[in-house]
N, C-alpha and C positions, 0 to 999 in steps of 0.2 A: 213249591217243590216238596214232595213228601219224602219220608225216610226211605221207603222202598226204592224210589227213583235214585236217591243218593247212593244207596248200596249197590245198585246195578252199575252206576257210573264208576264207582270205585273199583268194582270187580272188573269192569271192562278195561279201566286204566291199568289195573294190576296184570291182567292177561297181556296187554300191550307191552308192558315193561318186561314181563317174563319172556315173551317172544323176542323182543329186542335184545335182551340179555343173552338168550340162547343163540341168536343169529350172530351177535358179536363174538361169542365164544367160538362158534364154528369157523367164523372168518379168521379169528386169531390162530386157531389150530391149522387151518389151511395155509395161512401165511408162514407159520413155523415149518410146515412140511415143505413149502417152496424154498425157504431159506436153507433147510437141510439138503435138499436136492442141489441147490446152487453151491453150497459149501462142498459137497461130495464131488461134483464136477470140477469145481475150481481147484480142489486139492489134487485131483487126478492130473489136471493140466499142469499144475505147479510141479508135480513129480516129473512129468514129461519134460518140462523146461530144465530141470536139474539133469536129467538124462541127456538132453541136448548138449548142455555145457560139457559134460563128461565126454560125450562122443566127439565133440568138436576138438577138445583138447587132445584126445587120442587119435584124431584124424580118422575116425571110424565112420566112413561114409555109409557102410552097410547098415549100421545102427540108425543113422539119421534117415536113411531111405525109408525105414519103417515108421518114422514119425511124420513124414511129409506126404501131403495129398498129391495125387498124380498131376494136377494142374498148379502146383505150388509156384509162387512168384516171390522173389526176394529183391528188395531195393537196398543196395549196399551203402556204406557210409560215404562213398564218392558219388552217389546218385545213379550208378549203373544198375541195370535190371538183369536178373538172372532167372532162368526157369529152373525146374528141379534138377535136370541133368547138369546144367552149368554150375549150379550151386554145389552139387555133390562132387564134381571135379575140383572145384575150388577148395573143398574140405580136404580132399586127398593131397592136393599140391598147392598149399597156401604160400604166399610170398613171405609170410612170417612164420616163426616157430612159436606157437602158443604154448606157454607153460602153465597158465591157469586162466580160467574165466569163471566168474561167479556173479550172481545177481545180488545187488545191494538192496534194491527195493522192488517190490512187485505190487501192482494194482490189478486185480482180477475182476472183470465184469462178465457175468453170465447171462445168457439169453437161452431160448429154447434148445437149440442144438449148436450154439456158438459160444465160445469163450474168447474174450479179448484180454490179452495180457499186455500191460504197459509196465516198463520197468527201467531200472538203471543197472548196467553191468560194469564190472571192472575186469579188464583183460590185461594180462602181463605176459611178456615174451621177449623174443629177439627178432629184430628185422635187420637183415644185412650185417649180422654179428653184433648189433648194438641193442642193449636192453631198452624196452619201451613199456609204458603203462598207459592204458587208454580207458577212459570212462565214456560210456555212451548210453543213449536212451534208445529203447527198442519198443516196437509194437508187434506182437504175434497174434494172428487170428486163427483160432482152432475151430474146426468143424467136427461134429459127431457123425461118423459114417458107420457102415456095417463093421468095418475093421476096428472101430473105436475112435478115439480122438486123434485127428490128423491136422497138422498145421497147413493151412492153405495159403497164407501170405505172411511175410515178415518185412520189417523195415528197421534199419539201424541209423543212428545219427551220432557222430562224435560230439560230446559236450565238453571234454577236457582231454588234452594230450599229456 
């Protein structure tokens, strides 16, 4: 092997390393851009989850109507299923008087036009004149439509009475 061949091999290896480094840098920048998009969508949906809790406490079915997709489906804590209309009626005329509801934990998973929120909520109020406190786990599936983020499906399970 002569010196000229050695220099060409080193140069080729250096070009390879530079190209590899640039590719990794571009991939890192693309991944960061994806995380930013995920965080923005997730933050929007978390804000909508907070609005949901406020509307439910105020029995504001009109506000909730703007958050729910037309084909919305809800699985209640007793296992019953409600469509959008039935759910909104239950908000206007609930069996309990909700005094407060808030999320204790939230886990947000984002996909292209879907955000899935799993969390634990704490609800306090009165049922038949008696105070109650209920902790539950929920899953909300949000879809991005022309009107913005809309909840397409929800499910709640009581984990502590």
